[in-house]
C-alpha positions as CSV (number, residue, x, y, z in Angstrom):
1,M,-1.8,14.1,2.2
2,D,1.9,12.1,1.7
3,L,3.3,9.5,0.9
4,L,6.3,8.1,2.6
5,I,7.4,4.5,1.5
6,E,9.4,2.6,4.1
7,L,12.4,0.9,3.2
8,A,11.0,-3.3,3.2
9,A,8.6,-1.4,0.8
10,A,11.4,0.2,-1.1
11,K,12.8,-2.3,-1.8
12,A,10.2,-4.5,-2.7
13,L,8.8,-2.1,-5.4
14,R,12.3,-1.8,-7.2
15,K,14.0,-5.5,-6.4
16,K,10.7,-8.7,-6.2
17,I,8.0,-7.1,-8.2
18,P,8.0,-7.1,-11.9
19,G,8.6,-2.8,-13.5
20,K,5.4,-3.4,-14.5
21,T,3.6,-3.9,-11.7
22,A,5.7,-1.7,-9.5
23,K,4.2,1.2,-11.4
24,E,1.4,1.0,-11.2
25,F,1.2,0.6,-6.8
26,I,3.4,3.9,-7.3
27,K,0.5,5.7,-9.3
28,R,-2.4,4.1,-8.0
29,L,-1.4,5.4,-4.6
30,E,0.0,8.9,-4.8
31,A,-4.0,8.3,-6.2
32,I,-4.8,7.2,-3.0
33,A,-3.0,10.2,-1.3
34,D,-4.1,12.4,-3.1
35,D,-8.4,11.4,-2.3
36,P,-7.5,8.0,1.0
37,F,-11.0,8.1,2.2
38,S,-12.2,7.9,-1.7
39,G,-13.5,4.5,-3.4
40,H,-10.4,3.2,-4.7
41,R,-10.7,0.2,-6.4
42,N,-9.0,-2.7,-4.8
43,V,-8.1,-0.9,-1.6
44,E,-10.1,-3.1,1.2
45,T,-10.0,-1.6,5.5
46,I,-7.5,-4.1,6.8
47,K,-9.9,-5.7,10.4
48,G,-8.4,-4.8,13.5
49,V,-5.8,-1.9,12.4
50,K,-6.9,1.0,12.9
51,N,-7.0,3.0,9.6
52,G,-5.3,-0.3,7.8
53,F,-5.4,-0.5,4.0
54,R,-4.5,-2.8,1.8
55,L,-4.4,-2.4,-2.9
56,R,-3.9,-5.4,-4.3
57,I,-3.0,-5.1,-7.6
58,G,-2.9,-8.8,-9.3
59,D,-0.8,-11.3,-7.0
60,W,0.8,-8.6,-5.1
61,R,-0.2,-5.9,-2.3
62,A,1.1,-3.5,-0.1
63,V,0.2,-2.8,3.1
64,Y,-0.8,0.7,4.0
65,H,-2.0,3.2,7.1
66,V,-3.7,6.6,6.4
67,D,-2.3,8.8,9.0
68,V,-4.8,11.3,9.4
69,E,-2.6,13.7,12.7
70,S,-0.7,14.1,10.8
71,Q,-1.7,14.4,7.5
72,K,0.4,10.8,5.8
73,I,0.4,7.6,3.9
74,V,2.5,4.8,4.9
75,V,3.0,1.6,2.2
76,T,4.8,-0.4,5.5
77,D,5.0,-3.7,2.5
78,V,4.6,-5.1,-0.3
79,K,4.6,-9.1,-1.0
80,S,2.6,-11.5,-3.2
81,R,-0.6,-12.4,-1.2
82,G,0.4,-15.4,0.8
83,D,3.5,-13.6,3.5
84,I,1.7,-10.7,3.0
85,Y,-0.8,-11.2,5.5
86,K,1.3,-13.1,7.9
87,R,2.3,-10.9,9.9
88,F,-1.5,-10.4,11.8
């Protein structure tokens, strides 16, 4: 599957998140894109969001959804754990 990172998530990965953690997010998201529905570490579904998931690395969370029809994984946001769930 293709991995798409929306603008807000890309900005967070470049500017807000420490470099080592940002690189780990990219590495893990690329691994998830290779096989999105296998059991990945620190990935959980988001209740109430169809094919919505979150990836946890330390105190940071990445929210993404899997679009099966277009074969894409779309990362919508990357924020700290206290801020990421405010929109759900």
